[in-house]
C-alpha positions as CSV (number, residue, x, y, z in Angstrom):
1,X,101.8,117.3,99.7
2,X,104.0,120.2,99.9
3,X,107.4,120.1,102.8
4,X,106.0,120.7,106.4
5,X,107.4,123.5,108.2
6,X,108.5,121.7,111.8
7,X,110.6,124.3,113.2
8,X,107.8,126.2,115.6
9,X,105.7,123.0,116.7
10,X,106.6,122.4,120.6
11,X,106.6,118.5,120.4
12,X,110.0,116.8,119.2
13,X,110.3,117.2,115.6
14,X,110.5,112.9,115.0
15,X,107.4,112.8,116.2
16,X,105.8,115.4,114.4
17,X,107.1,113.5,111.1
18,X,105.9,110.5,112.3
19,X,102.4,112.1,112.3
20,X,102.8,113.8,108.8
21,X,104.7,110.8,106.9
22,X,101.6,108.2,108.5
23,X,99.3,110.6,107.1
24,X,100.9,110.0,103.8
25,X,101.2,106.6,103.8
26,X,97.5,106.7,104.2
27,X,96.9,108.8,101.3
28,X,99.5,108.1,98.7
29,X,101.0,104.3,99.4
30,X,99.6,100.7,99.2
31,X,101.0,97.7,101.2
32,X,103.9,96.2,100.5
33,X,105.1,99.6,98.6
34,X,108.5,100.8,98.8
35,X,109.3,103.9,100.4
36,X,111.6,106.3,98.8
37,X,114.9,106.4,100.0
38,X,115.8,108.7,103.1
39,X,117.5,111.3,101.6
40,X,114.8,111.7,99.2
41,X,112.2,112.0,101.9
42,X,114.6,114.0,104.3
43,X,114.8,116.5,101.6
44,X,111.2,116.3,100.9
45,X,109.5,117.0,104.6
46,X,113.0,119.5,105.2
47,X,114.5,117.2,107.9
48,X,118.1,116.0,108.6
49,X,118.0,112.2,108.1
50,X,118.9,111.7,112.0
51,X,115.2,112.7,112.9
52,X,113.7,111.1,109.4
53,X,115.3,107.1,110.9
54,X,114.0,108.1,114.4
55,X,110.7,108.6,112.6
56,X,110.8,106.2,110.8
57,X,111.6,103.7,113.7
58,X,108.5,104.7,115.7
59,X,106.4,103.5,112.7
60,X,108.0,100.6,112.6
61,X,107.6,99.9,116.1
62,X,103.8,100.8,115.3
63,X,103.9,98.6,112.6
64,X,103.6,100.7,109.8
65,X,106.7,99.9,108.3
66,X,108.7,96.6,107.5
67,X,112.3,96.8,106.8
68,X,113.2,94.5,104.8
69,X,116.6,92.9,103.8
70,X,117.7,93.7,99.9
71,X,114.4,95.5,99.5
72,X,114.3,98.6,101.8
73,X,111.1,100.2,103.9
74,X,107.4,98.9,102.5
75,X,104.1,99.8,103.9
76,X,103.2,96.9,106.3
77,X,100.1,95.3,105.9
78,X,97.6,94.8,109.0
79,X,99.3,92.9,112.2
80,X,97.8,89.4,112.7
81,X,95.7,88.7,115.6
82,X,97.9,86.2,117.7
83,X,95.4,84.6,120.5
84,X,97.6,83.9,123.6
85,X,95.6,81.2,125.0
86,X,95.0,80.7,128.8
87,X,94.3,77.1,128.8
88,X,96.3,76.1,131.7
89,X,96.5,71.7,130.8
90,X,98.6,71.3,127.8
91,X,102.5,71.0,127.5
92,X,104.0,72.2,124.4
93,X,103.8,69.9,121.5
94,X,100.5,69.1,122.6
95,X,97.5,68.5,119.8
96,X,96.7,71.2,117.9
97,X,100.1,73.0,118.7
98,X,101.0,74.4,115.6
99,X,104.7,75.2,116.4
100,X,107.0,73.4,114.3
101,X,110.4,71.7,115.9
102,X,113.6,72.4,114.6
103,X,116.2,71.1,116.4
104,X,117.6,69.9,120.3
105,X,120.9,71.2,121.7
106,X,122.8,70.6,124.7
107,X,123.5,73.9,126.3
108,X,123.9,76.0,129.8
109,X,121.2,78.7,129.3
110,X,120.9,82.2,130.2
111,X,121.4,83.0,133.9
112,X,117.9,84.4,134.4
113,X,116.6,81.2,132.6
114,X,119.2,78.6,134.8
115,X,117.5,81.1,137.6
116,X,113.9,80.4,136.7
117,X,114.1,76.6,136.5
118,X,116.5,76.0,139.5
119,X,118.8,74.6,138.3
120,X,122.7,74.9,138.4
121,X,124.2,78.1,137.1
122,X,126.6,75.4,134.7
123,X,124.4,72.5,134.1
124,X,123.4,72.1,130.6
125,X,119.6,72.1,130.1
126,X,117.8,70.8,126.9
127,X,117.5,73.7,124.4
128,X,114.4,73.3,121.8
129,X,114.0,75.6,119.1
130,X,110.7,75.6,117.2
131,X,109.0,78.1,114.5
132,X,105.8,79.4,113.3
133,X,105.3,80.2,109.8
134,X,101.1,81.9,108.5
135,X,100.6,81.8,104.9
136,X,104.3,80.6,104.0
137,X,105.4,83.7,106.1
138,X,107.8,83.4,109.6
139,X,105.9,84.9,112.5
140,X,107.6,83.7,115.4
141,X,110.7,81.7,117.2
142,X,110.8,79.3,119.9
143,X,113.3,78.5,122.8
144,X,112.0,76.2,125.1
145,X,114.3,75.0,128.0
146,X,113.6,71.7,129.6
147,X,115.6,70.7,132.5
148,X,117.1,67.2,132.5
149,X,115.4,66.5,136.1
150,X,112.2,67.4,133.8
151,X,112.8,64.3,131.6
152,X,114.7,61.7,133.6
153,X,114.0,58.7,130.8
154,X,115.2,60.2,127.9
155,X,118.0,58.5,126.2
156,X,119.8,59.7,122.9
157,X,119.0,56.2,121.4
158,X,116.3,56.5,118.9
159,X,116.8,60.3,118.2
160,X,119.8,61.9,118.6
161,X,119.2,65.1,117.0
162,X,117.1,67.6,114.9
163,X,113.3,67.4,115.4
164,X,112.9,64.0,115.6
165,X,114.9,64.5,119.4
166,X,112.6,67.5,120.1
167,X,109.7,65.5,120.2
168,X,111.4,63.1,121.5
169,X,112.0,65.6,124.4
170,X,108.2,66.8,124.5
171,X,107.4,63.1,124.8
172,X,109.1,62.6,127.9
173,X,108.0,66.1,129.1
174,X,104.4,65.0,129.0
175,X,104.7,62.1,130.9
176,X,104.8,64.9,133.7
177,X,101.3,66.3,135.2
178,X,101.1,69.6,134.5
179,X,100.1,71.9,137.4
180,X,99.6,75.5,135.6
181,X,101.5,77.7,133.6
182,X,102.2,81.6,133.7
183,X,103.0,83.9,131.2
184,X,104.7,87.9,131.3
185,X,104.9,89.7,127.9
186,X,107.6,92.7,126.8
187,X,109.1,94.9,123.8
188,X,112.3,93.8,122.8
189,X,115.1,93.6,120.2
190,X,115.8,91.0,117.8
191,X,118.9,89.3,118.3
192,X,120.9,88.2,115.6
193,X,119.7,84.8,115.4
194,X,116.3,85.6,115.8
195,X,116.3,88.1,113.2
196,X,117.5,86.1,110.7
197,X,115.3,83.1,111.6
198,X,112.3,85.5,111.4
199,X,113.6,87.7,108.3
200,X,114.3,91.0,110.1
201,X,117.1,93.0,110.6
202,X,119.2,92.9,114.2
203,X,117.7,95.3,116.5
204,X,114.0,95.3,114.8
205,X,111.3,95.4,117.4
206,X,109.8,92.0,118.8
207,X,107.2,90.8,121.3
208,X,108.5,88.7,123.5
209,X,106.1,86.0,125.9
210,X,107.8,84.0,128.6
211,X,106.0,81.1,129.6
212,X,106.6,79.0,132.7
213,X,105.5,75.4,132.8
214,X,104.7,74.4,136.2
215,X,104.8,71.2,137.6
216,X,105.8,69.0,140.4
217,X,105.8,72.2,142.4
218,X,108.5,73.7,140.3
219,X,109.6,75.0,136.9
220,X,109.3,72.1,134.7
221,X,110.0,73.8,131.2
222,X,110.6,77.7,130.3
223,X,109.2,78.8,127.2
224,X,111.0,81.9,125.1
225,X,109.2,83.1,122.2
226,X,109.7,85.7,120.0
227,X,107.0,87.2,117.9
228,X,107.6,90.0,114.7
229,X,106.1,93.2,116.2
230,X,105.9,94.8,113.0
231,X,103.3,91.8,111.7
232,X,102.0,90.5,115.3
233,X,99.2,91.7,117.3
234,X,99.2,89.5,120.7
235,X,95.4,88.8,122.5
236,X,94.3,87.1,125.0
237,X,91.1,84.6,125.7
238,X,90.7,81.2,126.3
239,X,91.3,79.2,123.6
240,X,93.8,76.4,124.5
241,X,96.6,77.5,121.3
242,X,97.8,80.2,119.7
243,X,96.0,81.1,116.2
244,X,97.0,83.3,114.0
245,X,94.1,85.1,112.0
246,X,94.2,87.0,108.7
247,X,92.2,90.5,108.0
248,X,90.9,91.0,104.4
249,X,93.7,93.0,102.4
250,X,93.6,96.5,102.7
251,X,95.2,100.0,102.2
252,X,97.9,100.9,104.8
253,X,95.8,102.5,107.4
């Protein structure tokens, strides 16, 4: 493919370049293949590197490309369908829950979380960290906030820390009668800690699913789950959990 003239195109240069690059991904590259460096790509298409970066960032946002630490920019595989269930009767950690417990700490939550939990501004809560892995690839990380009032019988004797502590908090949480859930989904940017866990670069696009678990007329727990936007496609249905479905291997398209 030769150099494309962009000067006479009325739309932003980076947007038109994104279309040109997308066509090149379809015809010239395979899933997992590393793209040429920015200098070579900018020279090929006759654009400034800043314009190229804008186009690459847009393609990453759309799930066509992945930036990998120590590797470079590669062609992304098809997104994995992630079904976010609508079952209102399942606590985190219930049978069939594929999240893996990682750690649990006692900490003061962000102000927005404290407001949702209706805890005091400086009141510490249990912060459970869990992760999702599919076919050896990290796809999501979760912070689950549980106020002390939701687990009043919890002690530190049997499970003081780590994954056992996560399971102990969840067991106590399950003693409450779950009245329902509500969810919100938004596009966000990976924070440093989530980026490290998800093998992404800080600032990479992510999908953030916030779930409130309701019991006794209040928010008994709050989940903030961060999914890789480049590999996950959220779907909504009547399933009772989160399932990741893999499509067949194919060329990028």
